[in-house]
C-alpha positions, -999 to +999 in steps of 0.1 A: -115-394-056-085-398-072-056-374-072-055-352-101-018-356-115+008-329-124+015-318-161+049-308-158+079-303-176+098-338-175+127-329-193+146-319-167+145-353-152+150-372-179+180-354-188+193-356-151+180-396-152+200-400-185+230-384-169+236-418-142+220-442-167+236-431-200+200-430-217+181-409-239+139-405-237+115-384-256+084-385-271+083-398-311+082-372-338+046-369-351+034-377-389+013-355-411-022-355-396-034-364-432-012-394-425-028-404-394-066-399-408-067-402-441-086-432-457-061-455-476-057-445-513-084-453-536-100-481-510-086-509-491-080-533-516-096-569-514-056-586-506-057-557-478-090-564-461-083-596-464-045-590-444-069-571-420-091-596-416-065-622-409-050-596-382-084-594-361-086-627-360-049-631-345-062-607-321-095-625-308-117-609-331-143-625-348-141-611-382-156-640-404-136-656-429-109-640-444-124-636-473-109-597-492-146-586-487-156-560-455-188-574-451-207-569-418-185-593-393-153-575-405-170-540-402-184-553-365-151-564-356-135-531-367-156-511-342-153-535-312-112-530-322-118-491-322-137-494-289-110-511-271-084-489-285-100-460-274-102-448-311-133-431-331-160-466-340-162-454-377-147-485-395-129-469-414-100-489-426-074-453-427-035-460-427-032-453-391-056-483-385-037-506-408-006-492-385-025-499-352-034-537-362+001-546-376+021-534-343-006-552-319-004-582-343+012-611-326+040-625-346+025-665-342-012-664-335-022-685-310+011-699-307+030-710-273+028-682-241+061-660-250+085-662-222+117-646-218+143-659-190+140-627-164+104-615-171+082-615-138+049-621-139+024-606-107-008-621-104-035-608-083-034-638-058+000-621-048+021-650-069+049-633-089+062-656-112+100-653-125+113-675-156+139-693-152+149-709-182+123-712-216+126-751-232+100-775-246+084-773-213+088-739-183+105-737-156+094-713-129+107-699-094+072-693-076+088-684-038+120-699-048+104-731-052+108-745-093+073-759-110+071-774-146+044-758-169+045-771-202+017-747-206+002-722-182-034-736-194-026-772-190-022-774-152-037-754-120-009-731-105+007-742-074-008-776-080+024-802-081+006-818-110+022-830-139+004-832-177+011-859-207+005-829-233+030-828-257+045-789-260+022-785-290-008-793-276-043-772-290-014-756-309-020-733-329-053-721-305-082-715-321-118-715-321-135-748-322-097-769-310-108-797-289-082-823-271-076-846-243-046-851-219-038-867-184-025-854-152-009-872-127+007-868-089+040-879-085+048-903-053+076-899-031+095-927-052+091-912-081+064-926-099+030-912-118-002-919-098-039-910-096-048-906-135-074-876-143-086-874-177-089-836-194-109-824-223-103-796-231-120-772-259-112-735-275-142-711-278-146-672-275-134-653-248-148-617-255-130-587-238-116-595-205-108-567-181-081-573-162-060-552-139-032-551-165-054-541-191-085-551-216-077-579-239-097-599-266-097-634-255-096-671-263-116-695-242-097-726-231-121-746-206-109-778-192-130-803-177-115-828-158-126-861-148-117-890-121-114-930-135-152-931-130-157-910-155-172-886-131-164-846-133-137-836-108-138-798-117-138-775-151-112-746-150-109-718-176-082-699-191-084-668-208-060-661-239-049-630-252-037-636-290-024-603-286+005-606-256+006-646-260-001-651-230-031-664-205-043-631-186-071-651-164-075-685-146-110-694-133-124-723-115-163-729-126-190-733-101-224-736-122-227-711-148-203-685-134-166-683-136-151-678-100-114-662-111-084-677-090-062-654-109-057-621-123-028-607-148-013-575-126+018-569-147+049-584-170+082-569-164+105-571-193+137-589-179+160-564-164+174-577-139+213-585-153+210-547-165+237-523-145+228-503-113+225-468-128+205-484-164+178-502-141+173-470-124+171-447-152+142-469-165+127-469-135+129-429-133+112-428-168+080-447-157+079-432-122+078-398-146+056-411-173+032-422-145+035-392-131+028-363-154+008-386-179+024-370-214+001-373-239+023-389-261+045-420-254+083-417-241+112-435-259+142-449-233+172-464-244+205-465-227+244-472-237+243-493-207+220-520-222+206-527-257+173-524-251+150-497-260+116-491-247+086-464-254+066-462-227+030-450-231+002-446-199-032-448-199-045-415-185-081-432-170-073-439-136-085-474-128-106-491-099-090-515-087-106-520-051-129-553-064-098-568-083-070-562-055-084-555-021-061-535+002-036-536-022-033-507-035-030-484-003-055-458-013-030-446-038-045-438-076-039-468-101-029-460-139-021-487-163+011-484-187+029-506-216+058-509-219+064-519-260+102-532-264+115-512-299+155-523-302+158-543-336+182-568-316+154-579-295+117-594-301+092-564-304+070-573-272+046-554-251+044-560-212+012-544-196+011-536-166-010-512-137+011-492-109-006-471-077+007-445-061+015-410-058+041-380-064+076-401-068+066-428-049+050-456-077+045-497-071+032-524-090+003-540-066-002-574-050+018-594-027+049-583-025+047-548-044+075-537-066+086-504-058+098-483-085+132-468-076+122-428-082+143-401-089+163-380-057+137-354-042+158-325-052+160-335-089+122-343-090+113-309-073+133-290-096+114-306-128+076-302-113+073-265-117+045-261-143+053-254-181+048-215-186 
């Protein structure tokens, strides 16, 4: 049974944490009730419906053609979106729903995976990848070894293979897109040997649940064929348009997927931050995980330009099947970090963390352990609100 979490007055720990990190955080102001639930005045226009259809499609929902008519497929897609977002499934195009779609819509639907130097990607196979450079290809540090991955759905993780696909292969991703490329091994003398032809197709992947969250996806299926034309292997990558990232890799055995890795967490690039700002950010995340506030927490610091909104899903997550033995028997909760400062890209970082009291960590392989507020400070803030 999952342990319960204390609903406490967290203002003191925020204030004390910010005393070191020179930061500020609080709950965003609530809009008037009528702004949250009122339908669009006089009903949505054809242009607005078309925009909603485009946004749903970019997020992986089949809303039908963007024709400005709220037909059965658009209504079904709206209800699926509302279900995933834990909203009433009424398919009403309210102002609040439109704002939610706009906030989640990726800037470049189906575009190349959106990486930033310093980001860390944690996976269920225990690998943590840190982005070192971003250019036409991507270099990531894996266990202190540098690999080049032109696109993260072209080459199997850790395979050491090289691909001749162009950087814009299958771009933008859309249902029905197809393409071919070749894989090579590089010999000791630098020659590329052992040609394998890979044929890929993009299909709808539906809703996929990984430790980091639930995402609507596009499914990229790639079949490798040897020089004699025989099937070598078949693999799949599930791409979440809302994140511009692959959230699942799998190999195909018969008619089923065998998951090889799932996304556990994406951590923002905080490695170059001052120690005080880094600690304050961790403290804010720990407090949000521990106290599960009803509204998101806004965090900022005078030490860095970055600003983030921290939101925790209060529903516990069972990770025993996805991450056996990695949670330490502790309750786990999903959270998101949304970057909100005007100087940086608007980006969402999904993650899951496990723990209790003040010790929280991102599971998988060598876990990332959050810096916890000093025990005295936490204890002082843990008294229930009168």
